[in-house]
N, CA and C atoms as a LAMMPS dump frame, in Angstrom:
ITEM: TIMESTEP
0
ITEM: NUMBER OF ATOMS
489
ITEM: BOX BOUNDS ff ff ff
-5.0000000000000000e+02 5.0000000000000000e+02
-5.0000000000000000e+02 5.0000000000000000e+02
-5.0000000000000000e+02 5.0000000000000000e+02
ITEM: ATOMS id mol type element x y z
1 1 1 N -158.573 10.242 -269.12
2 1 2 C -157.265 9.577 -269.041
3 1 3 C -155.947 10.167 -269.069
4 2 1 N -155.401 10.625 -268.278
5 2 2 C -154.246 11.385 -268.322
6 2 3 C -153.052 10.725 -268.377
7 3 1 N -152.265 11.578 -269.397
8 3 2 C -151.016 10.978 -270.168
9 3 3 C -149.963 11.907 -269.685
10 4 1 N -148.822 10.953 -268.862
11 4 2 C -147.534 11.967 -268.161
12 4 3 C -146.05 11.656 -269.815
13 5 1 N -145.671 12.98 -269.997
14 5 2 C -144.553 12.593 -270.517
15 5 3 C -143.585 12.33 -269.676
16 6 1 N -142.677 11.867 -269.943
17 6 2 C -141.428 11.635 -269.113
18 6 3 C -140.124 11.824 -269.86
19 7 1 N -139.632 12.632 -269.837
20 7 2 C -138.048 13.275 -270.704
21 7 3 C -136.71 12.668 -269.683
22 8 1 N -136.287 11.139 -270.235
23 8 2 C -134.751 11.248 -269.543
24 8 3 C -133.884 11.897 -270.163
25 9 1 N -133.096 12.317 -269.636
26 9 2 C -131.635 12.982 -270.661
27 9 3 C -130.804 11.907 -270.071
28 10 1 N -129.93 11.451 -271.311
29 10 2 C -128.839 10.544 -271.678
30 10 3 C -127.727 11.489 -271.509
31 11 1 N -127.779 12.416 -271.41
32 11 2 C -126.318 12.952 -271.309
33 11 3 C -126.602 14.058 -269.987
34 12 1 N -125.427 14.223 -269.63
35 12 2 C -124.732 15.247 -268.543
36 12 3 C -124.055 16.328 -268.884
37 13 1 N -124.176 17.508 -268.248
38 13 2 C -123.328 18.683 -268.647
39 13 3 C -122.34 18.859 -267.695
40 14 1 N -122.505 17.732 -266.32
41 14 2 C -121.357 18.331 -264.863
42 14 3 C -120.8 17.373 -265.272
43 15 1 N -119.73 17.598 -265.011
44 15 2 C -118.104 16.489 -264.647
45 15 3 C -118.342 15.509 -264.2
46 16 1 N -117.645 14.364 -264.063
47 16 2 C -117.985 13.074 -263.238
48 16 3 C -117.04 13.694 -262.118
49 17 1 N -118.086 12.567 -260.836
50 17 2 C -117 13.068 -259.161
51 17 3 C -115.931 12.674 -259.713
52 18 1 N -115.411 12.658 -258.248
53 18 2 C -113.135 12.382 -258.598
54 18 3 C -113.33 10.801 -258.293
55 19 1 N -114.352 10.388 -257.832
56 19 2 C -113.822 8.779 -258.03
57 19 3 C -114.258 7.938 -259.213
58 20 1 N -115.419 8.581 -259.776
59 20 2 C -115.646 8.147 -261.21
60 20 3 C -114.418 8.856 -262.234
61 21 1 N -113.967 9.309 -261.889
62 21 2 C -112.703 9.715 -263.092
63 21 3 C -111.569 9.219 -262.909
64 22 1 N -111.08 8.845 -261.259
65 22 2 C -110.592 8.468 -261.064
66 22 3 C -110.5 6.841 -261.672
67 23 1 N -111.196 6.065 -261.394
68 23 2 C -111.838 5.041 -262.074
69 23 3 C -111.598 4.751 -263.203
70 24 1 N -112.238 5.501 -264.144
71 24 2 C -111.71 5.546 -265.509
72 24 3 C -110.17 6.249 -266.011
73 25 1 N -109.475 6.947 -265.379
74 25 2 C -108.325 7.105 -265.68
75 25 3 C -107.638 5.873 -265.338
76 26 1 N -107.71 5.095 -264.15
77 26 2 C -107.388 4.254 -264.092
78 26 3 C -107.329 3.063 -264.662
79 27 1 N -108.075 2.827 -265.537
80 27 2 C -108.628 1.931 -266.693
81 27 3 C -107.705 2.051 -268.056
82 28 1 N -108.092 3.437 -267.589
83 28 2 C -107.382 4.068 -269.3
84 28 3 C -106.05 3.485 -269.857
85 29 1 N -105.811 3.221 -270.932
86 29 2 C -104.148 3.395 -271.225
87 29 3 C -104.325 3.33 -273.048
88 30 1 N -103.176 3.202 -273.444
89 30 2 C -103.266 4.277 -274.681
90 30 3 C -103.599 3.292 -275.637
91 31 1 N -103.616 2.305 -275.063
92 31 2 C -103.846 0.705 -275.998
93 31 3 C -105.274 0.888 -275.857
94 32 1 N -106.544 1.442 -275.377
95 32 2 C -107.916 1.607 -275.636
96 32 3 C -108.062 2.63 -276.672
97 33 1 N -107.298 3.526 -277.127
98 33 2 C -107.677 4.548 -277.923
99 33 3 C -108.257 3.644 -279.494
100 34 1 N -109.246 3.993 -279.874
101 34 2 C -109.305 3.037 -281.252
102 34 3 C -108.317 3.511 -282.437
103 35 1 N -107.909 2.556 -282.638
104 35 2 C -106.932 3.305 -283.679
105 35 3 C -107.608 3.904 -285.392
106 36 1 N -109.074 3.312 -285.351
107 36 2 C -109.425 3.818 -286.472
108 36 3 C -110.373 5.517 -286.556
109 37 1 N -110.024 5.879 -285.492
110 37 2 C -110.398 7.465 -284.938
111 37 3 C -109.257 8.545 -285.191
112 38 1 N -108.307 7.711 -285.338
113 38 2 C -106.556 8.551 -285.736
114 38 3 C -106.565 8.306 -286.196
115 39 1 N -105.933 9.721 -286.896
116 39 2 C -105.27 9.997 -288.364
117 39 3 C -103.884 9.902 -288.334
118 40 1 N -102.522 9.37 -288.349
119 40 2 C -101.218 9.735 -288.594
120 40 3 C -100.284 10.48 -289.513
121 41 1 N -100.202 11.003 -289.533
122 41 2 C -99.239 11.089 -290.571
123 41 3 C -97.553 11.516 -290.391
124 42 1 N -96.712 11.494 -291.421
125 42 2 C -95.22 12.028 -290.957
126 42 3 C -94.751 12.804 -291.931
127 43 1 N -93.966 13.397 -291.473
128 43 2 C -93.677 14.803 -292.132
129 43 3 C -91.842 14.571 -291.692
130 44 1 N -91.452 15.505 -292.433
131 44 2 C -89.808 15.497 -292.374
132 44 3 C -89.811 16.693 -291.15
133 45 1 N -88.78 16.329 -290.334
134 45 2 C -88.167 17.081 -289.271
135 45 3 C -87.527 18.27 -289.333
136 46 1 N -87.589 19.189 -288.888
137 46 2 C -86.853 20.525 -288.661
138 46 3 C -85.672 20.342 -287.741
139 47 1 N -84.509 20.941 -287.441
140 47 2 C -83.649 20.695 -286.533
141 47 3 C -82.602 20.18 -287.11
142 48 1 N -81.608 19.532 -286.058
143 48 2 C -80.312 19.314 -286.369
144 48 3 C -80.675 17.588 -286.923
145 49 1 N -79.266 16.954 -287.464
146 49 2 C -79.814 16.046 -288.607
147 49 3 C -79.228 15.458 -289.405
148 50 1 N -78.073 16.429 -289.875
149 50 2 C -77.649 16.243 -290.962
150 50 3 C -78.107 16.187 -292.327
151 51 1 N -77.895 15.27 -293.26
152 51 2 C -77.811 14.849 -294.129
153 51 3 C -79.329 14.304 -294.104
154 52 1 N -79.628 13.469 -293.417
155 52 2 C -80.586 12.159 -293.313
156 52 3 C -82.142 13.322 -293.094
157 53 1 N -81.936 14.167 -292.227
158 53 2 C -83.205 14.981 -291.744
159 53 3 C -84.09 15.558 -293.294
160 54 1 N -83.179 15.36 -294.682
161 54 2 C -84.287 15.911 -295.863
162 54 3 C -84.476 14.634 -296.432
163 55 1 N -84.031 13.186 -295.769
164 55 2 C -84.279 12.229 -296.789
165 55 3 C -85.665 11.476 -295.432
166 56 1 N -85.654 11.618 -294.513
167 56 2 C -86.516 10.906 -293.551
168 56 3 C -87.436 11.234 -293.323
169 57 1 N -88.803 10.956 -293.403
170 57 2 C -89.913 11.612 -292.063
171 57 3 C -90.222 11.215 -291.42
172 58 1 N -89.499 11.653 -290.015
173 58 2 C -89.294 11.403 -288.824
174 58 3 C -90.568 11.75 -288.204
175 59 1 N -90.738 13.118 -288.077
176 59 2 C -91.863 14.104 -288.082
177 59 3 C -93.391 13.133 -288.168
178 60 1 N -94.344 13.059 -286.586
179 60 2 C -95.353 12.452 -286.59
180 60 3 C -96.475 13.429 -286.058
181 61 1 N -97.37 13.444 -286.943
182 61 2 C -98.853 14.466 -286.208
183 61 3 C -100.287 13.386 -286.491
184 62 1 N -100.657 13.585 -285.312
185 62 2 C -101.358 12.588 -284.882
186 62 3 C -103.358 13.299 -285.002
187 63 1 N -103.663 12.88 -285.022
188 63 2 C -105.164 13.458 -285.202
189 63 3 C -106.326 12.838 -284.657
190 64 1 N -106.803 12.943 -283.342
191 64 2 C -108.244 12.819 -283.279
192 64 3 C -109.444 13.615 -283.085
193 65 1 N -110.204 12.837 -284.323
194 65 2 C -111.288 13.274 -284.319
195 65 3 C -112.405 13.259 -283.103
196 66 1 N -112.721 14.71 -281.943
197 66 2 C -113.231 14.107 -281.002
198 66 3 C -115.076 13.817 -281.1
199 67 1 N -115.276 14.136 -282.449
200 67 2 C -116.578 14.179 -283.241
201 67 3 C -117.016 12.823 -283.064
202 68 1 N -116.228 11.895 -283.398
203 68 2 C -116.362 10.171 -283.038
204 68 3 C -115.741 9.372 -282.086
205 69 1 N -115.55 10.638 -280.924
206 69 2 C -114.731 10.035 -280.081
207 69 3 C -116.152 9.686 -278.463
208 70 1 N -116.886 8.815 -278.902
209 70 2 C -117.651 8.37 -277.805
210 70 3 C -117.432 7.666 -276.829
211 71 1 N -116.45 7.002 -276.737
212 71 2 C -115.345 6.684 -275.442
213 71 3 C -115.329 7.837 -274.571
214 72 1 N -114.949 8.875 -274.773
215 72 2 C -114.167 9.847 -273.89
216 72 3 C -115.469 10.451 -273.36
217 73 1 N -115.245 11.341 -272.09
218 73 2 C -116.704 11.59 -271.689
219 73 3 C -116.731 12.945 -271.898
220 74 1 N -118.136 13.472 -272.577
221 74 2 C -118.253 15.053 -272.937
222 74 3 C -117.696 15.857 -272.518
223 75 1 N -117.538 16.265 -271.269
224 75 2 C -116.844 17.139 -270.199
225 75 3 C -115.617 17.605 -270.692
226 76 1 N -114.894 15.989 -270.848
227 76 2 C -113.215 16.475 -271.019
228 76 3 C -112.893 16.997 -272.299
229 77 1 N -113.909 16.562 -273.314
230 77 2 C -114.073 16.982 -274.765
231 77 3 C -113.988 18.562 -274.69
232 78 1 N -114.521 19.8 -273.87
233 78 2 C -114.474 20.528 -273.645
234 78 3 C -113.141 21.131 -273.358
235 79 1 N -112.615 20.481 -272.52
236 79 2 C -111.722 20.876 -272.219
237 79 3 C -110.006 21.081 -273.006
238 80 1 N -110.087 19.444 -273.867
239 80 2 C -108.619 19.765 -274.685
240 80 3 C -108.834 20.666 -275.746
241 81 1 N -107.686 21.489 -276.161
242 81 2 C -107.311 22.115 -277.784
243 81 3 C -107.784 21.586 -278.517
244 82 1 N -108.214 22.091 -279.569
245 82 2 C -109.042 22.017 -280.69
246 82 3 C -108.946 22.424 -281.859
247 83 1 N -108.759 22.126 -283.195
248 83 2 C -108.548 22.831 -284.118
249 83 3 C -110.307 23.286 -284.586
250 84 1 N -109.888 23.848 -285.473
251 84 2 C -111.599 24.024 -286.171
252 84 3 C -112.326 23.626 -286.552
253 85 1 N -111.929 22.197 -286.83
254 85 2 C -112.685 21.065 -287.389
255 85 3 C -112.341 20.048 -286.16
256 86 1 N -112.855 20.574 -285.224
257 86 2 C -112.549 19.892 -284.003
258 86 3 C -111.919 18.405 -283.719
259 87 1 N -110.64 19.001 -284.04
260 87 2 C -109.533 17.652 -283.851
261 87 3 C -108.366 17.794 -282.77
262 88 1 N -108.183 16.868 -282.199
263 88 2 C -106.484 17.223 -281.448
264 88 3 C -105.629 16.753 -282.116
265 89 1 N -104.585 17.779 -282.399
266 89 2 C -103.417 17.278 -282.746
267 89 3 C -102.181 17.354 -282.295
268 90 1 N -102.064 15.996 -282.078
269 90 2 C -100.534 15.633 -281.078
270 90 3 C -99.203 15.348 -282.611
271 91 1 N -98.4 16.029 -282.16
272 91 2 C -97.273 16.193 -283.16
273 91 3 C -95.51 16.213 -282.059
274 92 1 N -95.031 15.264 -282.547
275 92 2 C -93.833 15.075 -281.985
276 92 3 C -92.455 14.728 -283.205
277 93 1 N -91.384 15.695 -282.553
278 93 2 C -90.328 14.978 -283.55
279 93 3 C -89.019 15.022 -282.721
280 94 1 N -89.187 14.4 -281.322
281 94 2 C -88.305 14.543 -280.512
282 94 3 C -87.01 14.139 -281.285
283 95 1 N -87.198 12.828 -281.448
284 95 2 C -85.891 11.967 -282.185
285 95 3 C -85.672 11.48 -283.4
286 96 1 N -84.75 10.592 -283.845
287 96 2 C -84.576 10.592 -284.938
288 96 3 C -85.647 9.585 -285.901
289 97 1 N -86.029 8.812 -284.889
290 97 2 C -86.925 7.452 -285.317
291 97 3 C -88.456 7.974 -285.228
292 98 1 N -88.558 7.068 -286.453
293 98 2 C -90.286 7.482 -287.022
294 98 3 C -90.777 6.578 -285.352
295 99 1 N -90.607 5.402 -285.095
296 99 2 C -91.378 4.934 -284.483
297 99 3 C -91.17 5.25 -282.979
298 100 1 N -90.552 6.097 -282.591
299 100 2 C -90.423 6.656 -280.986
300 100 3 C -91.061 7.5 -281.373
301 101 1 N -91.259 8.402 -282.145
302 101 2 C -92.187 9.552 -282.408
303 101 3 C -93.432 8.867 -282.348
304 102 1 N -93.892 8.345 -282.833
305 102 2 C -95.308 7.687 -282.629
306 102 3 C -95.944 7.37 -281.436
307 103 1 N -94.542 6.607 -280.87
308 103 2 C -94.736 6.097 -279.31
309 103 3 C -95.178 7.091 -278.883
310 104 1 N -93.824 8.441 -278.635
311 104 2 C -93.982 9.786 -278.191
312 104 3 C -95.578 10.72 -278.212
313 105 1 N -95.582 10.1 -279.267
314 105 2 C -97.259 10.945 -279.635
315 105 3 C -98.454 9.89 -279.207
316 106 1 N -98.47 8.784 -279.111
317 106 2 C -99.327 8.512 -278.347
318 106 3 C -99.209 8.264 -276.722
319 107 1 N -98.268 8.392 -276.28
320 107 2 C -97.889 9.272 -274.867
321 107 3 C -98.169 10.345 -274.131
322 108 1 N -97.788 11.298 -274.901
323 108 2 C -98.486 12.786 -274.991
324 108 3 C -100.028 12.501 -275.435
325 109 1 N -100.921 12.31 -276.278
326 109 2 C -102.124 12.003 -276.33
327 109 3 C -102.906 11.143 -274.826
328 110 1 N -102.567 10.257 -274.254
329 110 2 C -103.003 9.779 -273.521
330 110 3 C -102.717 10.613 -272.016
331 111 1 N -101.356 11.255 -271.754
332 111 2 C -101.348 12.099 -271.22
333 111 3 C -102.701 13.031 -271.312
334 112 1 N -102.592 13.869 -272.228
335 112 2 C -103.306 14.901 -272.623
336 112 3 C -105.026 14.499 -271.854
337 113 1 N -105.462 13.351 -272.442
338 113 2 C -106.655 12.753 -272.503
339 113 3 C -106.6 12.734 -270.211
340 114 1 N -106.023 11.94 -269.718
341 114 2 C -106.193 11.693 -268.623
342 114 3 C -106.172 13.022 -267.824
343 115 1 N -105.663 14.371 -268.749
344 115 2 C -105.489 15.402 -267.535
345 115 3 C -106.986 16.042 -267.878
346 116 1 N -107.203 16.227 -268.98
347 116 2 C -108.914 16.436 -268.991
348 116 3 C -110.036 15.741 -268.479
349 117 1 N -109.491 14.251 -268.659
350 117 2 C -110.627 13.792 -267.722
351 117 3 C -110.89 13.897 -266.199
352 118 1 N -109.823 14.202 -265.869
353 118 2 C -109.431 14.45 -264.21
354 118 3 C -109.576 15.615 -263.71
355 119 1 N -110.69 15.17 -262.458
356 119 2 C -112.276 16.134 -261.672
357 119 3 C -110.737 16.184 -260.179
358 120 1 N -110.704 17.719 -259.818
359 120 2 C -110.145 17.383 -258.299
360 120 3 C -110.998 16.954 -257.428
361 121 1 N -110.684 16.903 -256.3
362 121 2 C -111.101 16.412 -255.012
363 121 3 C -111.88 17.698 -254.721
364 122 1 N -112.811 17.231 -254.079
365 122 2 C -113.848 17.902 -253.181
366 122 3 C -112.757 18.698 -251.475
367 123 1 N -112.617 19.673 -251.421
368 123 2 C -112.358 20.243 -249.927
369 123 3 C -112.829 19.694 -248.798
370 124 1 N -112.139 19.251 -247.68
371 124 2 C -112.934 18.76 -246.607
372 124 3 C -113.02 19.667 -246.013
373 125 1 N -114.129 19.521 -244.774
374 125 2 C -114.367 20.711 -243.949
375 125 3 C -113.356 21.323 -243.517
376 126 1 N -112.552 20.886 -243.187
377 126 2 C -111.314 21.196 -242.42
378 126 3 C -110.805 22.667 -243.196
379 127 1 N -110.768 22.205 -244.582
380 127 2 C -109.859 22.994 -245.488
381 127 3 C -111.013 24.588 -245.811
382 128 1 N -112.4 23.761 -246.02
383 128 2 C -113.333 25.014 -245.778
384 128 3 C -113.57 26.084 -244.699
385 129 1 N -113.32 25.594 -243.4
386 129 2 C -113.116 25.868 -242.265
387 129 3 C -111.979 27.188 -242.538
388 130 1 N -110.516 26.567 -242.335
389 130 2 C -109.18 27.51 -242.528
390 130 3 C -109.818 28.22 -243.874
391 131 1 N -110.086 28.141 -244.749
392 131 2 C -110.352 28.853 -245.919
393 131 3 C -111.025 30.487 -245.062
394 132 1 N -112.569 30.024 -244.531
395 132 2 C -113.046 30.946 -244.218
396 132 3 C -112.87 31.857 -243.315
397 133 1 N -111.509 31.263 -242.246
398 133 2 C -111.152 31.974 -241.508
399 133 3 C -109.981 32.715 -241.784
400 134 1 N -109.466 32.428 -242.871
401 134 2 C -108.25 33.604 -243.743
402 134 3 C -108.982 34.565 -244.145
403 135 1 N -109.913 34.222 -245.304
404 135 2 C -111.366 35.639 -245.742
405 135 3 C -111.244 36.389 -244.53
406 136 1 N -112.272 35.881 -243.2
407 136 2 C -112.257 36.416 -242.231
408 136 3 C -111.344 37.057 -241.612
409 137 1 N -109.518 36.444 -241.43
410 137 2 C -108.748 37.703 -240.771
411 137 3 C -108.211 38.764 -241.976
412 138 1 N -108.516 38.48 -242.879
413 138 2 C -108.134 39.202 -244.264
414 138 3 C -108.696 40.424 -244.261
415 139 1 N -110.103 40.194 -243.897
416 139 2 C -111.291 41.048 -244.409
417 139 3 C -111.074 42.105 -243.101
418 140 1 N -110.711 42.198 -242.347
419 140 2 C -110.365 42.54 -240.388
420 140 3 C -109.417 43.678 -240.479
421 141 1 N -107.677 42.457 -241.333
422 141 2 C -106.843 42.945 -241.309
423 141 3 C -106.522 44.431 -242.787
424 142 1 N -107.544 44.196 -243.549
425 142 2 C -107.798 45.133 -244.878
426 142 3 C -108.386 46.297 -243.772
427 143 1 N -109.796 46.512 -243.695
428 143 2 C -110.128 46.787 -242.362
429 143 3 C -109.431 48.223 -241.649
430 144 1 N -108.289 47.183 -241.248
431 144 2 C -107.897 48.039 -240.094
432 144 3 C -106.645 49.292 -240.938
433 145 1 N -105.956 48.104 -241.921
434 145 2 C -105.548 49.604 -242.945
435 145 3 C -105.746 50.575 -243.531
436 146 1 N -107.31 50.279 -243.696
437 146 2 C -107.665 51.23 -244.152
438 146 3 C -108.207 52.315 -242.984
439 147 1 N -108.772 51.951 -241.718
440 147 2 C -108.817 52.874 -241.106
441 147 3 C -107.175 53.387 -240.777
442 148 1 N -106.366 52.744 -240.173
443 148 2 C -105.25 53.732 -240.629
444 148 3 C -104.671 54.645 -241.463
445 149 1 N -104.616 54.261 -242.35
446 149 2 C -104.829 55.537 -243.606
447 149 3 C -105.62 56.573 -243.584
448 150 1 N -106.797 56.365 -243.135
449 150 2 C -108.238 57.302 -242.831
450 150 3 C -107.558 57.806 -242.104
451 151 1 N -107.253 58.069 -240.846
452 151 2 C -106.659 58.878 -239.534
453 151 3 C -105.134 59.04 -240.436
454 152 1 N -104.555 58.893 -240.767
455 152 2 C -102.716 59.654 -241.6
456 152 3 C -103.595 60.674 -241.907
457 153 1 N -104.575 60.52 -243.122
458 153 2 C -105.17 61.652 -243.715
459 153 3 C -105.499 62.617 -243.244
460 154 1 N -106.275 62.358 -242.235
461 154 2 C -106.861 62.966 -241.417
462 154 3 C -105.845 64.316 -240.926
463 155 1 N -105.197 63.347 -240.062
464 155 2 C -104.221 64.059 -239.376
465 155 3 C -103.567 65.433 -239.815
466 156 1 N -103.119 64.797 -241.554
467 156 2 C -102.522 65.915 -242.433
468 156 3 C -103.251 67.519 -242.833
469 157 1 N -104.999 66.793 -242.558
470 157 2 C -105.671 68.471 -243.177
471 157 3 C -105.503 68.81 -241.634
472 158 1 N -105.82 70.741 -242.041
473 158 2 C -106.087 71.489 -241.455
474 158 3 C -106.788 71.714 -240.489
475 159 1 N -105.978 72.132 -239.775
476 159 2 C -107.843 72.184 -238.657
477 159 3 C -108.208 73.367 -238.955
478 160 1 N -108.189 74.436 -239.246
479 160 2 C -108.108 75.646 -239.749
480 160 3 C -107.873 76.94 -239.72
481 161 1 N -107.799 78.172 -239.666
482 161 2 C -106.877 79.376 -240.155
483 161 3 C -105.786 79.538 -238.587
484 162 1 N -104.645 79.646 -238.685
485 162 2 C -104.265 80.2 -237.456
486 162 3 C -103.65 81.035 -237.197
487 163 1 N -104.503 82.535 -237.905
488 163 2 C -104.446 83.914 -238.381
489 163 3 C -105.264 84.206 -236.866
């Protein structure tokens, strides 16, 4: 009796297709980010604000641990800028209001995730053909330029002694 082992891959190293990524992006919103995976801290903001800046902690630091973020595609995690601890850090001190800065952090986080998940479209046949034509023409032009340069150098060389 022969036994065959079959290994199933439960992960993929290739990014999604453009259609699948676009579908994921359109269904994703900042409300779908799990709150238990976010760590939000507040600190005093720098910059102008008078005496209020020394009293109110309006700056927001938001950290998302990507090791626990199973809802995020694995290829997108590689595109995001992380700390050594594997966290994505977003901060905002745009306004003097803590609540507005939290909203700004959520917007920045949503935008960063959408940019990381995005997959560019594959070029169509016409674009590929146009690029190939441009490459071919550039190669011909470069060779012609080299030939002219070579002829110019050759004409400057001495043909022998005139004595």
